N, C-alpha and C positions, 0 to 999 in steps of 0.2 A: 824638465831636463834642459830646456833651452836656457832658462834663467841660471842654472848652474854653470853651463858652458860660458855664458856671457860674464858671469862673475869671475870665472877663471881667467878669461882674457883681460879683465880690468884689474885683476889682482896685481900688486907690485911685484910679486914673486910667483909667476904662473906655475912653475914646477912644484913649488911647495903646495900651492892650491890643489893641483892635480893629485899630489900624493895624499893630501888630507881627504879629498873627495873619494879617492880609491879606497882608503882605509875605512871610511864611513860606509861605502858601498859593500865592502867585504863583510863588515860587522853586521850591516842590515841583512845581507844575504844569509849569514849564519843564523840570525835570529828568525828569519822567515822559514828556514828549513828545519829548525829545531822542533816545532810541533809535528812536522812530517815524521821525523825520526822517532819521536816519542809516542806516536800513534800507530804508524804503519808497521814498525818493527815488532812490537808486542802482539799486534793483531795478526800479523803473518805467522808468527810462531804459534799463536793460539790456533789458527786455522790449520796449520800443518800438523800440529800435535793431535787435534781432534780427528783430522783425516787419517792419521796414522792409527789411531785407536779404532776407527771405523773400517778402514780398507787396508791397513797394513803399512809397514814402514816404507816400502818401496814407493807407494803413492805419495806419502808425505815428502819423501826426498824429491820425487818428480815435480811436486807442486812448487817447492822452493827453488827449483831450477829456473823458473821464469824470472825475468829482470824486474821484479816487483818493487825493488828499492833502487837498483842501479839506474833504471830508466827515469824515475822521477828526479834523481840526483843529476843525471845528464841533462834533463829538460831545464832544470833551474840554472845549471851552468851555461847552457846555451843562451838563456835569457840574460844572465848576468855578464858573461864573458864573451859571448858571440859564437857563431856557428863554427868558426875555425877551431876554437878551443874545444867545443863539443865533439868535433870530428876526431881530434887527437885523443880525447877521452875515450871515444869508441875503440880506438886501436888498443889503448891500455886495457879496456874491458875484454877485448878478444884475447889478448895475451893472458888475462886473468882466467878466462874460460879454459884455456889450455893448461894453465897452472893448476886449476882445480882438478884436472885429470890426475896430475901428480899427487895432489892432496888425497883424493879418494883411493888411489892405488896404494899409496904408502900406508894409509890408515888400515885398509883391509888386510894388508900383509902382516903388519905388526900386531893387529888385534887378535890374530889367531893364537898368539902365545903370551900376550901381555894385556894389562888392564888399559882402561881408557886414557889415563894421563900420558902414558908412554906412547900410545897409538896416536893421540892428538898432537903430541910434540913432534913425532916423526912426520905426520901429515903436514903440519905447519912448516917444518923444515923443507919438505918436498915442494910445497907451494913457493916458499921463498927462493929456493934454488932455481926453480923453473922461471920465476918472475925475474930474477937477476939475469938469467940467460936471455930472456926475451928483451929485457931493457937494453942489454949490450948489443944484441943483434939488430934491434930496431927495424923489424920487417915492415914492408908496406902492406896495404890492406889485404889484397887477395892471397898472397902467400901466407899471411897470418891466418886468414880464414881457413885455408887448406890445412895448415898445421893444427889449428884448434880442432877441426873435425877429425883429423887423423889421430890426434892425441886422445880425444874422447873415445873413439872407436877402439883404439889400442888398449886403453885402460879398462874398458868394459870387457874386452876379450881376456885380459890377463888377471882381472880381479877374481880372487878365489871365491868359490861358493861354499859358504859355511852352513848352509841349510836353507831350505825353501819351505813354503807353506806357512800356515798360521801357527804361531807359538802360543801355547797356553801358559799364562803367567799369572801371578797374584795381582790383585787390584792395585793400581798405582796409588801412592800416597797423595793426600789432598794438596800438598805443597808442590807437587811435581811440575805441573804446567805453569803456575806463577813463577817458580824459580827459573824455568826455561826462559820465560818472557823477560825477567829482570836481567839475567845474564846476557842474553842476546842484545838487549837495548844498551847495556853498558858497553859491550864490545863495539857496537855500531858507533856510538858517540865517541869512543876513543879513537877508532880508526879514521873517522871522517874529520876529526880535529887535526890530523896530520896532513890531510889532503892539500890544503892551500900552500903548504911549505914545499911540496915536492914536484909540482908541475902537473900538466894535464895527463900525460901518458901514465905516470906513476900514480896519479889520482885515480884513474880508471882501474889500474891494477889493484891498488889497495882496496877500492870499493868492492872488488869481486872476491876478496878473501871470504871463504864460505862460512860466515858467522853462523847462519841459521843451521847449515848442515853440521857444523862442528858441535853446536849445542844439542841438536837432535841426535846425532850419532853418539855423543858422550853419554847423554841421558839414557838412550836406548841400550847401549852396551852395559851401563851400570844396572839398569833394571831388568833387561831381557837377555843379555849376553851378546857376544861379538857378532853372531849371525844377524841379529836385529840391526846393529850398526852398519853392517855391510849392505843390508837391504836398503837402508836410508841412502847410503852413498851411491849404490847402483841406480836408484831412482833419480838422484841428483844428476848424475852424469848423463842419463837419458834425457832429462829435462834441459840440460845445458845445450843441446842441439838447437832448441828454440831460442835460447839466449844468444847463441852464436849467430843465428839467422837474423835476430832483431838488430844486433849491433853492426852486422855486415851491411844490411839494407840502410840503416841510419847513417853510417859513415859514408856510404857511397852516394847519398841523396841530400843530406842536410844542407850542404853548401850550394847545391844547385836549386833545390826546391824550397828551401826555407824550413823553419822549425815545424809548423803544423802539418804540412803534407808529408814531410819525412817521417815524423813520428807516427802518423797514421799508417803509412805504408809498412814501416817496421813492425808495428803492432799486428797488422794483418798477417805479415809473414810469420811472426812468432806464434800466433794462434794457429795458423795452418800447420806448422811443423809440430807444435805441441799436441794438436789433435791427432796427428798421425802417430806420434810417439806413445800416445795413450794405449794403443794396442799392445805395446810391449810391457806395460806396467799394470794393466787391468787385472785384478784378481780373477783367477779362473775357477 
């Protein structure tokens, strides 16, 4: 790194040199995180799908509420762009958690009378509208945390219950889980490709679009009916309390404590919250 900086100083056109180095760093960062996207994404969908078959759709949704992809992305951004950039990404992620409440509520309402394509379109529109509103408002950390928690609690209260318990359904086709994994990975690659263009807050917001929940809900509704999709989304919203706790702790500590301690504290907070929320989703 020191050799690079010395080279920039000696370059006849330092600004051009900085620009070239910045572009190379961004390209390298994208190459470094590509294996993460190609491995973590399908493995998470595989784990959530198998959990759904074993313990029900609510547990599957609860599992993907954890920041299992957003946290690594934020970690790499902290390394590449600095802790200030990562703190701003955290604010976008918190806004995204509140927007996911709009996603889940819109999907569950529309799914009562329509198929998964229309329900997914309405849910995505709800996410976008909420995201735009938060982008315009630009709340600071703790008001944003309070709004996210209130939005999640409100959505859970208003979400219609289309059926409880275990649904007896035909055996899923052999292509079901591989198709979920492929679709989710393609969506993650497309969304993260936009992130460098739109800045830290919007990057955090885009990264929280509920790709995994969208895939699981759509496939669940297609194969098991709207009640199964609603159970996925109910589990997701319960799991997002841990997501909110993670990014609240990370945003408030990363600039003071540094990357390692801040991520460690945020992870402990998320696990503690997620452990408590398990009581709400555990099959009875």
